[in-house]
N, C-alpha and C positions, 0 to 999 in steps of 0.2 A: 557340634554334632556329638551328643552323648553316646558312649559305647562302652565296651568292656576293656579297651586297651589300657594298660598300666604304664605310665611314664613317671620316672623318678630321676632326681639329680644324681649322677654318678659321683660317688664320694671322692674319688681320686681326680677325675678330670674336670669336675664341676660343670658338666654339660648334661642337659636333659636327655635321658635315654629311655627308649621303649623297652621294657623288660618282658612284656607279654602283649601279643596282639589278640583282639577279640575274634570270634569266629567269622563275623561279617567281614573284617578287614583281611583275615587270612584268605577267605574266599575271593575277595576283590583282588588281592595280589596274584592269585592263581589265574585270574581272568584277564590280567593286563596284556596288552598287545605285545607282540614280539617282533624282532628283526625289522624288516623294511616297513611293516605296518606301523610299528611303534614310532620310528623316526619320521615317517610321513605324516602321522597324526600330530606330531610336535611342530611340523613345518620345517624341520631341520634339513630336508632334502631339497627345499626350494632354491632356485638359483641365487637369490639375493640373501639367503639365510646367513652365510659366512660373514658378509659385510655387516649385516645387522648385529650379529653377536659380537664381532670385533669392535664395532663402533660403541656398543654398550660397555664393553670391557674398558676401552680407552677412556670413555666418559667417567667411569667409576674410579679407576686407579691412575690415570694418566698414561704416559708413554711406557710401553713395555721395555724394561731395561735390556739392552743388547747383550749378546753373549755368543758362545760357541756351541754348546750342547744343551738341548732341552729334551725333557721327557714329560709326556702327559700320561697320567694314570687314569684309567677308566674313562677314556675320552670318547668312546663310541665312534660315531661318524663325526669326527671333530671339525668344527668350523674355524679353528684357530691355527691350522697348519701354515697357511700362507703368511699370516701375520708374524708368526715366530720365525719362519724362514726369511722374511723380509728384514728381520732384526739380526740376521747373521747366524741363526741357530741351525744345526742339523737336528732333525726331528725324529723322536722315537715315541711310539704309541704302545702303552701296556693296556691290553683290553681282552677280556675273556670271551667276548662274543665274536665268533668267527665271521658272521655276516658283516658286522661292523668293521672288522679288520680288513676284509676283502674290499668293502666299499671305500674305505679310506685310501687304500692302496690304489684303487682304480681312479679316484678323484684327484690325487696329488702325486707329484713326482718326488723321488728321493726321500721316501719315508721308510723308516725301519719299524716293523711291527713285531711285538712280542705277544703272542696270543695266550695270555695266562691271566689269572686273577691276581689282584693286589689287595692286601699285602701278601708277599711271598711266604710260602710255608717253610718253617724251620730256618735253616741257615742259608737257604737259597738266595743268591744275589745276582741279578742280571744287569744291573747298571750302577755306576758310581761316577764320581768326578764330573757331575753335571753342573751347569751354571744356572739352570732354571728347572723347577718342577711346577707343572700346572695340574691342579686338581679342581676341575670344573664340574660341579653337581655330582660329586662322587663320595665325599666324606660322610654325607648323611646316610649312605647305604652300607658302610663298612662296619661289620660287627666288631672287629678287633681294632678299635681306633688307636689305642696305644701303640700297637705294633706298626700300624700304618704311619703314624707320626715319627716313630723311631727310624723306620726305613726311609722315609722322605728326608729326614735330617742326614742320614748316612749317605744318601745318594748325592748330596750337594757338596760342592767345594766350600771352604770357609768364605763367607761373603756372598754365597750364591743366593738366588732369589726363589721365593715360593709365591705362586698366585693361587688363591683359593676363591671359589664361588660356591656358596651354599645357600639354600633357602633359610629364611629365618624361622622362628618358632611360632608363627601365626597359625599355621596349619599343623596341628599335632596329631592328625588322624590319617596322614598319608600311609597307605598300606605297605609301601615299599621303603619307608624311611625308618632308620633305627635311632638316629640322633637328631636333636632339634636345637639349633644354635640361636644365640643373639650376639650382638657385637661384644658384649662383656665376656661371655663364655668362650667365644672364638679367640678373643685377644688373650685370655688366660691360657687357652690351649697352646697357642703359638709360643708364648713366653715359657710355658712349662717344658716345651720340647726344644728350646734353644734358638728361638727366633725373635728378632726385633720387628715390631709392627711398624711399617713405614706409612701405609695408607689403608684406611678402611672406610667404607661407605655402604649405605643400604638404599636400594632402589626398588620401586614398584614396577615389576615387569609383567606380572599377571594379576588377575583379580584376587586370588585366594591366598597369596603369600608374597612376601618381599624377598629379594635376593641380597645377600651380603657379599661384597667384593673386598678382598684383602690382598695387599702386597706386603710380603714379609721378607726378611733378610736373615740368613743364618749367621749367628754371632760368631765372631772370630775369637777362639779361646787360646 
């Protein structure tokens, strides 16, 4: 789809980044569905949605490593709460959308919700000493990717795990995406910020793009 969007490789992170959106895609971003309408259009509110999402995650990376404390950043109405709790984790959601926070609390028991954007501003730190960070369909939206990766690393104990799901770079015209990954650039990003890549695979879930699944482990220094 030809347009006026400008995407370039970030010289530091070596990930494709949109530095300017064209008028058409700026308008499209403003017209995107919000709150319940958005999640309902995705099918994320269907009864069987959590099972489907969790099955796809396990297919891609294998068994989720067990642990004590997990935090999901930008999880929206997360389908992964029960899966993480079944692996022994206490679950915390960091999410700026108040409707999504309320809906997640209504759907699941024993969840801690932090209604704020990620990465945190300045020296603000709301979580640390976690065994797992989950970032599902969030990194592609974050403007300050460097800060996000630094804060994710700081949130984890040495040897803690990171699960990432991002779309690949097939669709470079999504009006809501800042970053466009492939397996090579995602692997470089994790290594750059102190992670060992344990598993990575790409799967076709929708017609217009593929999703990259990655399980990483914070290196012990």
